[in-house]
C-alpha positions in Angstrom: -54.4 -84.8 -1.1 -52.1 -81.6 -1.1 -48.9 -81.5 0.8 -48.3 -79.0 3.4 -45.1 -77.4 4.1 -43.8 -75.3 6.9 -43.1 -71.6 6.3 -39.4 -72.3 6.8 -39.3 -75.0 4.2 -40.8 -72.4 1.5 -38.7 -69.6 2.8 -35.6 -71.7 2.2 -36.5 -72.7 -1.3 -37.4 -69.3 -2.3 -34.0 -68.1 -1.0 -32.6 -70.8 -3.2 -34.4 -70.1 -6.4 -33.2 -66.3 -6.1 -29.5 -67.3 -5.5 -29.8 -65.3 -2.1 -28.2 -68.1 -0.1 -24.5 -67.2 -0.5 -25.4 -63.5 0.3 -27.3 -64.4 3.5 -24.3 -66.4 4.8 -21.8 -63.4 4.2 -24.3 -61.3 6.2 -24.2 -63.4 9.1 -20.5 -62.1 9.6 -22.0 -58.7 10.3 -25.1 -59.8 12.1 -23.4 -62.4 14.3 -20.1 -60.2 14.6 -20.8 -59.9 18.7 -21.1 -63.9 19.0 -18.3 -64.4 16.7 -15.6 -62.3 18.5 -17.1 -62.1 21.9 -18.1 -59.2 24.2 -14.7 -58.0 24.8 -13.7 -57.4 21.2 -17.3 -56.3 20.1 -17.5 -53.5 22.5 -14.5 -51.9 20.3 -15.6 -53.4 16.8 -18.3 -53.4 14.6 -18.8 -55.2 11.2 -20.3 -52.9 8.9 -20.6 -54.7 5.7 -19.3 -57.5 3.1 -18.2 -56.6 -0.3 -16.4 -58.8 -2.7 -16.0 -61.8 0.1 -14.2 -59.0 2.1 -15.8 -58.2 5.7 -15.4 -54.4 6.9 -15.0 -54.0 10.5 -15.0 -50.6 12.2 -12.8 -50.2 15.2 -12.9 -47.7 17.8 -8.7 -47.0 18.2 -5.8 -47.7 16.1 -4.6 -50.1 18.9 -7.8 -52.5 18.4 -6.9 -52.4 14.6 -3.7 -53.6 15.4 -4.7 -56.3 17.7 -7.8 -57.6 15.5 -5.0 -57.6 12.5 -3.2 -60.1 14.5 -6.2 -62.2 15.1 -7.4 -62.0 11.6 -6.8 -65.7 10.7 -9.0 -66.7 13.9 -11.3 -64.4 13.0 -11.5 -65.9 9.4 -12.0 -69.2 10.8 -14.8 -68.2 13.2 -16.6 -66.4 10.4 -16.6 -69.2 7.9 -17.4 -71.6 10.4 -20.4 -69.7 11.7 -21.5 -69.2 7.9 -21.2 -73.0 7.5 -19.0 -72.4 4.2 -16.0 -70.3 3.1 -17.8 -66.9 2.2 -15.0 -64.2 3.5 -11.6 -64.2 2.4 -10.5 -61.3 4.0 -11.3 -59.0 6.8 -10.2 -55.1 6.4 -10.5 -53.0 9.9 -11.0 -49.5 9.6 -10.9 -46.6 12.2 -14.5 -45.4 12.9 -16.2 -43.7 15.7 -18.2 -45.1 18.2 -19.0 -48.7 18.2 -22.9 -49.9 18.7 -22.2 -49.9 22.3 -20.9 -46.7 22.6 -17.3 -47.2 23.0 -15.3 -44.6 21.5 -11.7 -44.0 20.3 -8.9 -41.9 21.8 -9.6 -39.4 18.8 -12.8 -38.4 20.4 -11.2 -37.2 23.5 -11.2 -33.5 24.4 -8.1 -32.8 26.6 
């Protein structure tokens, strides 16, 4: 008699065999950014990538970069809690253009 396995179990085993589990947990920080930090913060920021255990987050103004820098420890705790492991050691905020929801920084304004 053969054993029937769910696709979820098979996929989980393939991910483990390929050593991709950690990378997928790191990417949760990018994919789930809005849920991690909440709507108010997500309107002004978006996680863009993870490199070397560092999460890069684009913000729409220097004011928000400063605000999120002050919140960095809490953000790190929330990101790692969401991943179920300590996968991110640092968060780096970079000034960028518009967020995913269309918010833009003061630099984009024409007077």
